[in-house]
N, C-alpha and C positions, 0 to 999 in steps of 0.2 A: 471565557473566550481568550483571555491573555495566555492562559496555560496552553491552550491548543496552538496558538501562534508560536509560542516558544518551542513546542514540540515540532512543529513544521520547520522552523528555522534549524533546529538541531538535526532533524532527519535530512534536510537539504544540505547542510554543511557536511554531514557524514557522507552523503552521496557524492558531493563534489570531491571530497578527499579520495573516496574510492575510485572515482572516475580518473583522477589525475595520478594517483600513486599506487594503486593495486593492480594485480594482473587480471585482465578481463577474462570472464568466463571460467573462473576458478573458484575453489573453496574460499579464497580470500574475500571475494565479493558476494558469495552466496548468502552471507549473514545480512548484508544490506538488502538483498532481494527478499529475504525472509522477513525482515523487519517491515518492509513496505507491503508485503503480502498480508501479514497479520493486520496491519493498519487498515488496508483497503477492505479486507473481509469484514472487520468489525464495523467500519463506517457503513458498509453496505447493509449489514443487518440492522444497525441502529436506525439508519435513515429509512430503510424499508418499513420498519415498525412505525416510525413517525409519519410515513406516507400512507399508512393503513393497509399495507400490502401483506402483513403477517398477522392475520386475525387470531392465530393460535397463541400469540404472545400477549402478555398483559397490555392493557391500553397504554398508548403513548401519553405524554404529558398533555395537560389541558390546553396549552398554548398552540398545539398542533390541530387545527381544525381541518376540514376537508379541503378548503381553498389552499391553506398552507401546505398540506400534504401533496396536493397536485403540483405545487411548485418544486417539490423535491424530485419528481420523476425524471426530468432531464439530468439532474445531478446523479441519480442512481445509475443511469446509463453510462455516464462518464466514469464513475468510480467502479462500476462493474467491469468495464473494459480495462481500466487500470489494474484491477485485481487479477484478471486473467493474464495480463502481460507480466505482472510481478510474480505470480505463481509459476508461470512458464519459465521466466528468467531464473528463478530459484532452482527449479527442477533441472534445468539445463546446466547450471553452474555447480551445483553441489556434486561432490565426488570427483571433481576434476582437480588434480594436483597442480601445483604451480609449475609452469613451464620453465625448465632450466635454461638459462642464457648461456650461449656458447662463448668460450673464452678465445676462440680462434677468429676474432674479428679484425 
């Protein structure tokens, strides 16, 4: 759990840096969107398995009973929405070069 919290703090700090100092909607921030996309997709798959929604994968850990699995379903909706937004942001950002700033200001 502590490792996950450290990861979230690191991802959040990188996101704040990108928000403040990088050019919006460009290749510079595409890597941040990609990082979040990968995270959200993996979390979605792992928690879907733990909720019992992916029966074709090996059984989830013993501590996830049907009651615990049912509690994950609202979280899956939230993370699924995040994953869609992150992937869309990545696809819209990648391939866009940095906008040159005019010196005639």
